[in-house]
N, C-alpha and C positions, 0 to 999 in steps of 0.2 A: 152304264158302269163298265169300264174296260179293265181287264186283268192281263198283265204281261207275265208269262211264265218263261224263266230263263234258266237253262241247264245245258251243260255240254253233252249230255247223254240224250239223244233223240227219243229213245224208248220212254224215258221218264217224262219228257216234255209231252209226248203223245198221251201217256197214261193220265197225267194230271189234267190235261186239256179235256180228255174224255170224262174224267171225274167231275170237273166243273160243269160241263155241258149236260151231264145226266143226273148228278146228285145235288148240285148247289141249289139252295132254296132262294137264291137271289137272281134276278135277271141280269146277266152279265155277258160280255163278249170277251172270249179268251183269245189273246194273241200270244205268239210264241217266238222264242229266239234261242239259238244254240251257242251263242257267244255274247260277250259283253259288247263287242262292236255291233253285232246285229241288234242287240237290245237298244243301243243308243240310236240306231236308225229308226227303230219302231217308236221310240220316245220322241224323236223329231217329227215323225209323221202323225202320231196319234196322241190325244190327251189321255194319258194312262192314269188311272185312279189308284190301283194297287199293283205292286210288282212282287212276284214270288221269285226270289233269286237263290241260285245255288251259290253257296258261300265259297267253294273251292272250284275254280275253273281255270283252264290254261290261259296264259296271257293275263288279261285284266281279271282279277278276282271279283267275287261278289261284293266284298267289302270296299274295294276300290271303285267299283261301279256305283255303289251306294253314295260314296263321297261326291262323285260327279253329280248324281241325281239330287243330292241335298243342296248343291249350289244352283243347279239349273231348273229342277222341278221339285221344289221343296214341299209342295202340297201332296205329292205322291206318297202313299203309305207303302212301307217295305216289310215283307216277311222273308226271313232267311230259311232256306232248306238245305240240310246238310246230312251227309252220311256219317259224320264224325261227332261223337259226344265230347267235344273239346271245350273246356271251360273258358280258355283264353279267347277262342273265337266267339263264344256266346257273349263274353264281356265286351269285346270290341264291337260286336253287332249292336248290342243294347246301348252302348255309349254313343254309337253313330246315329241313334234315333230310330232304330227299327221297331216295329210293332211287336214282333214275336220271332221266335227261333224254333223251328220244327225239325226233328230228326226224321229222315226218310223211313226209318224202321218203325216209327210211331204209327204209321198207317194212314188210311184215307180220312178217318174221322178227325184226327189231329190236324191234318192239313186244312180240312173244311172249317174246323173251329178257328184256326189261326187266321184264315182269310176272312171269316165272319167277323172276327175281332177287329181286323183292319178296316173292313167296311163300316163297322159301327163307329170306330174312331173318325173315319172320314165323314160320316153323317154328322157326328157331333161337331167336327171342325167346321163343316158347312153351316150347321145351325148357328154356331157362335159367330161366324162371318156375317150371316144374315142379321143376327141380333146387333152386331157392331155397326153394320151398315144402317140398320133402322135407327140405332142410337145416334149415329152421325147425322142422319136426316132430321131426327127430332131435335138434335142440338142446334142445327141450322135454323129450324123453325122457332126454337125458343131463345135464340141468341138475343133478339131484341128485348125480350122480357128479362133475360139475365142482365143485359146492359142497363135496362131501366131500373132494376132492383139495385144494382151496384151503384148507379148514379145517385139514387136516393140516399144510399148509405154514405157516399162521398159527400153529398150536400149536407147531410146531417152530422158529418164528422165521426161516424161510427165504423167506417171501413178503413183498413190500412191502404195507403197509397203505394201500390206495388207494380212495377213494370211488368212482372210476370202475369199479373191478373189483367193488366191492360192488353197484353198481347193475346191472352186466352180469349178475351172478348172482342178482339180486333178493333180496339178503340182508335188506334192510330195516333195516340197522344203520348207525350213523354213525361214520365213520372218525375223526372229530375228538373223539369223546367216549370216556371209559373204558368198559370192558366187564367184566361179571361172569361168570366161567366157572363151570359146574357139571357134575358127572358123575352119570349115572344108570346103575346096574348091576343087571341081572336076577340075583338071588342064586340062584334055582333055577328050572329050566325045567319041572320036573314031567314030564308026559307028552309035552311038545313035543319033537320030535326033528329034524324036517327044517329045513334052513337057510331055506327059503321061509317056513315057519310062524313061525320066530323073527324073520325080517325083518318079517313082517306084524304081529307083536305089538309090535315096536319102533316101527313106524309108529303103531300104536294108542296106545302110550305117549306118543309125540310129540304126537298129537292131544289127549290128556288134558292135557298140559302147556300147549299153546296155549290150551286152553279155560279152565283154572283159574288160570293166572298172569296175571290181569287187571292192567292197568297196566304190563305189560312187553312189550317186543318181544324175542322169543326165537327163535333159529335153532338147530335141533338137527341133529346129524349122526350117522348110524347107525354103531355100532361092533359088534364081534362079539357082545358081551354087554350092549349097552345103548346109551346116547346120550351125546354131548358137547353141552352147551348153551352158547350165548353170549347173554347177556341185557343189555338196556339199558332204561331207563325210556321209556315212550311220550313223545313230544314234549310232550303236554299234561298229563302226569302230574307231580305234585309230587315233585321229586327228594329232598326231605327225608324220611327214613324209608322210601324206596323199597326199599332192600336188605332192611331188616327185614321189610317186608310180603311180599317175595318169599320169604324164608326161612320165614315162617309158612305161605304158600301151598304150599310143598313138602310139608308134612305132608298136605295135601288130595290132592296128586298121589299120594303113597304109599298113602293109604287107597283112592283110586279104582282104582289098579292092583291092589290086593289084592281089592277087591270085584268089579270088572268083568272084569279080565283074569286073575284068580286067580294073580297073579304077585307074589312078594315082591321089592321094589325097595329098594336102598340109594341114598341121595342125599347127595352132598357138594358144598358150594358155597363159593365165596370169601365172606368176611365182607363185603367191599365191592368195588366195581368197581376195576379196575386199568388203567393205561395199556396200550395195545396192545403196546408193546415189553416189558412185564412179563408178558404172557400165557404164554409158554413156561415160565418158571420157576413161575408160579402153578399151571398145569395139572399140571406135574410134581409139585408139592407135593400137590395134590388126589389124584392117583393114588397117591401114597405113603400117604395117609390111608386110601384104599379098600383098598390092598394089605395093610396091617398090621391095620386094623380095630379094633373094640372089642367087648367082650362076645362074643356068639355070632356076630358078624360078619354078621348078617342083618338086613335092614330098618334099616340105620343111617341116621340123619338128622343130618348133621354139617356144621359149617363149619370153616374152617381155624383158627379160634380154639382148637380142641382141642389144637393143638400147643403152646400156652402152658402146658399141664399138664406138659410134659416137659422143657423147656429154656428158657433166656432167649431172647428174641426173636432170631431169626437163627441160633441155634446149631444145628448139625446139619442145616440146611436147604440145599438145593442153591443155589449162587449163580447169578446170571444168566449169568456167564461159563462156569460148568460146564455148565449146560443148553444154552447155545448151542454150546459145543464138542462136547458129545455129539451134538447134532442135526447139526452140520456133519460130524462123523465118520461118522454114519449115511449122509449124502449121499454121502460119498466111497466108502464101502463098497458102497452100492447103485448107484453110477453105472455106466453102460456105459463100459468102458475105451476104446471106439471114439471117444467124445466127448472127444478129447484136451484141448482148451483148457478145457472145462467141468471136467474132472477135475483139471487142474492149478490152476485158479482155486479150486475148493473146497479142495484141499489147502493152497494158500497162505494161506487164512484161518485154518488151524488153529494155526500157530506163535504168532501174537499172542494168540489165545484161551488157548492152553495156558500161555503165560508168566504170565498173570494168576492161574493156579492155584498156581504156585510150587512149589519143592522137588521131592520125588518123590511127588507126588499120585498116588493109585491110578489115576486116569483116564489119566495119562500112559502107564502100562503097557498099559491097555486100548487106547489110541490106537495105540501102537507095534506091539503084537502084532496088532491088527486089520488095520492096513495091510500089515504084513509077510505075514500070511496071504493077504490079497487079491492081493498081488503074486505070491507063489509059486503060488497056485492058478490065477490067470489065465495066468501064463507056462507052467505045465504043460499047461493046456488048449489053448493056442494053438501050442505048440512042435511043429514037424513033424520029429520025430526028432532035434532038436538040444537036448540037455539041458544044454549048457554054460552057457547064460545063467542059468537058475534055480539051477544048482549054484554058480555064482560068487556069487550073491546070498546063498545060505544062509550062507556064511562071513561075509559082511559084516554080515548082519542077524540073526545067531543070537540075540542077546540085547540088551535095552536097557542092561543093566549093562556090556556090553562097550564102550560109548561113554563117553569121558571127560566129556562134557557133553550136556545135552539138545539144544543147538543142533547139535552134531556128529551126534547121532542123527537129527535132522530133515534135515540135509544128506544123510545116507546114504539116508534114505527117498526124498527127492526125486530123488536121482541114480538110484536103482533104478527109480523111477516113470518118469523120462524115458527110461531105457534100454528099459523095457518098451514104452513108446509108440513109440519109434523102431524097435524090433524089429517091432512090429505094423505100422508104416507100411511097412517094407521087405517084410514078408510080403504085405501087401495089394498093393503095387506089383508084386511078382513074380507074384502070382496074376492080376492084371489083364493084365500083359504076356503071360502064357501064354495067356489066353483070347483076346486080340486077335490074337496070333500064329497060334494055331490057326485062328481064324476067317478071317483074310486068306489063309492058305495054302489053306484049303478053297475059298474063293471063286475064287482064281486057277486052281485045277485043276478047277473044276466050272462054268465059265462057261456051258456048254451045258445046265445043269440048272436046276431050280427053285431060285431063291435068294431065296425069300420070307422076310420077317422072321420068321415063325413057324417055318419050317424051320431057319433059322440059330440062332434062340433055343433050339430043342430040341437042336441040336448041342452047344451049350455050357452047357445046363441053366440058362438065365436067362429071366426074364420078358421078353417081346418089347419092351415099352416101355422097360424099364430097359436092355436091350442097346442099343437105338437111342441112348439118352442117353449110355451109357458109351462107345460107339464114337466118337461125336462129340467127347466130352471128350478121349479119348485120341488120335484120329487128326486132329482138327481139321476133318473133313468128315463129312457125314452118310453113313450106311451105303449108302443108295440111290445117292447121288452117287458114292461109291467104286466100287460095282458098275458103274454106268453108264460111268465113266471107263475101267475095265478092259475092259469089253465094246467100247467105242469103239476103244480102242487095239488090241485083238485083231482087230476087224473091219477096221481100216485095214491091218494087217499082211497079213491074208488077201487083201484086195482088191488090195494092191500086189504081193505076192510069190507069189501062187498063181493057178491058173486055175480055182478052184472057182466053181461057179455061185452067183449072188447068193443064191438061196434056201438053198443049202447053207451059205454064210457065215452067213446069218441063224440057221440051226439051230445052228451051231457056237458062237454067242455067246448062245444062250438065247432066241431069238425064235420064236414059233409060226408066223409067216408072213413072207414077204418084204415084204408091205405094211407091217406094223407096224415091221419093221426099217428099211424105207425112210424112214418118217416120223421115227423116232428119229435115223437117220443125217443126214437133211436138216436136222433141227433143230440138231444138234450141229456139223455141218461146213459147213452152208450149201451143200450139194451132194448130189445123189443118189449112191448107191453106184456106179452106172455112170459118172456124171460124174467122181467121184473116181478110179475105176480108169483111165478114159481120160486124165485129167490127169496121174496119177502114173506112167502107163505100165505098169500091172499087167496080168497075164493074158497 
């Protein structure tokens, strides 16, 4: 730690340097300068951590020197030293970003305190820098996972298509241009058994695609048995015929996988790029092609044009409404029922989608039975001995055909969902009140004991930080403030109505010594314990 002392009076510089070398509780090297010009030379030669600047110096003042330092050495913390109690100077110094402003007449202790404050802020800045660096490193490591999660949402049609998000995840794709989806499936793994080896080979396949699909920007996301790819032409590539060239290049990818990875790969791609909003339906179509397959169903190389062999365009293919409804249903079924509003919002998007399907479409049965199962399963898991709630739902939700209309069925489902969420809310509130009640009762009867946050958290089986936050939410005051107020009230009663010695009163309210109790009492009551006892007539 390097400290630079700058003052145009050599005696003051020597005195402060001696103070720092003999009294400072921190290991530091004190450098000196008697002018701003000399200080700049020191700053050029040494990495200065804290600078103690005289605010008024001939030539360049301390304020002017600080402005230069803020531009060139922004990490250096500045403390101003002055012989003048001038508010305008103080105001300018603090606006310039200094840590503190000390008057020379305040003495050595004030100077040491100000430098200590600067060192503390420096340590905090360094800690935050380390945390940010660690966060950046973790972000880099988790980027592939974030991309994969976002891709799943894009493919499900549940994530907004935003260029800002593309750039954050470094996808290299253009949200304003259509995209061509493709799927790559490893048909047989051969001797490969471990998940780690499978993931490694999928990464290798990704590298092959990146190398061989010249003229394309392609982002691949790992799946259990292969990859999902999203491709667009390079900005400088000719768009005419791009998709055809990509399809031809996929054959090279297949051959390279067979040759270098010893893995048979099936590839299926869209014939042409589709708008982003059409991506969910298109990728569902590609998965259907892979699922049913052709021939021996190995090393297939297909586009969605193959569907034209079986039916007129559009016949038998999932509509966008069906795909979106299926994806929305999956969100509802996968949601955490604790996220009340999110769950209701996802549910409320289903009716409009389902009405587009019309009649008694098979998906309506899937939707109804899926949500009914989720409700009953969640209610059974959360019920604490009260089975009346799920039992009452069983009668109302036993069958879709029991409802006269689809709208009636949806109303019954939403009513049951609201009942479940209300039941969970009551259950959560009851549990919270029980915890807080147990905690406050324990505190009141154990004021003479250790009431540290860790001990109290162990008592109610909660994380200490969470307990502190929960107590403040419920009680309106912090846990430590609550304990302090109870100890103060108890000590006042004992001082007023008993003849106990003050050190015994201190022990009764949890203080190790009469001295620490006295400081606490004086701070809260603006009187010492003895003064309070004399005033109130106690003892």
